[in-house]
C-alpha positions in Angstrom: -8.6 8.5 -11.1 -9.2 10.5 -7.9 -7.7 9.4 -4.6 -11.1 8.6 -3.1 -12.0 6.4 -6.1 -8.7 4.7 -6.0 -9.1 4.0 -2.2 -12.6 2.7 -2.8 -11.3 0.2 -5.4 -8.4 -0.8 -3.1 -10.8 -1.4 -0.2 -13.0 -3.6 -2.4 -9.9 -5.6 -3.6 -8.9 -6.0 0.1 -12.3 -7.3 1.0 -12.3 -9.7 -2.0 -8.9 -11.0 -1.0 -9.9 -11.5 2.6 -13.1 -13.4 1.5 -11.1 -15.5 -1.0 -8.5 -16.5 1.6 -11.2 -17.5 4.1 -12.7 -20.1 1.8 -10.1 -22.8 2.4 -10.2 -22.7 6.3 -14.0 -22.8 6.1 -14.1 -25.8 3.8 -11.3 -27.5 5.8 -13.3 -27.0 9.0 -16.6 -28.1 7.5 -15.2 -31.3 5.9 -13.2 -32.1 9.1 -16.3 -31.7 11.3 -18.6 -33.6 9.0 -16.1 -36.4 8.1 -14.7 -37.2 11.6 -16.3 -40.3 13.0 -17.9 -39.9 16.4 -15.5 -42.5 17.9 -12.7 -40.0 17.9 -14.5 -37.8 20.5 -15.2 -34.2 20.7 -11.6 -33.1 21.5 -10.5 -34.2 18.0 -13.3 -32.2 16.4 -12.5 -29.1 18.3 -9.5 -28.5 16.1 -11.7 -28.4 13.0 -14.1 -25.9 14.7 -11.0 -23.6 15.1 -10.5 -23.7 11.3 -14.1 -23.0 10.7 -14.3 -20.0 13.0 -11.0 -18.5 11.9 -12.3 -18.7 8.3 -15.7 -17.2 9.0 -14.4 -14.1 10.8 -12.3 -12.9 7.8 -15.1 -13.8 5.4 -17.5 -11.5 7.3 -14.9 -8.7 7.4 -14.2 -9.1 3.7 -17.9 -9.0 2.8 -18.3 -5.9 4.9 -15.4 -4.2 3.2 -16.9 -5.1 -0.2 -20.4 -4.0 0.6 -19.5 -0.9 2.6 -16.4 0.4 0.8 -18.0 3.8 0.2 -18.6 4.2 3.9 -15.0 3.2 4.8 -13.6 5.5 2.1 -15.7 8.4 3.5 -14.4 7.7 7.0 -10.8 7.7 5.8 -11.2 10.9 3.7 -13.7 12.8 6.0 -11.3 15.8 6.4 -10.3 16.0 2.8 -12.3 18.0 0.3 -12.9 16.8 -3.3 
């Protein structure tokens, strides 16, 4: 396997790992926001929004790495000839 191909596979695995690790914070934030009764107030819910946002950002980065791994690999190996 050539180094570019190996880097492409590793970038996809990294993106998949980031996406998989972001599922738990997203679900935690969603269930927390949806299941918290309004009587607790908005300050209690803000902690769950933190989980939601900190889960969404790595999910977006992971999806980008999965979808655009060729582009990232080309940027990393732009000076190196095949």
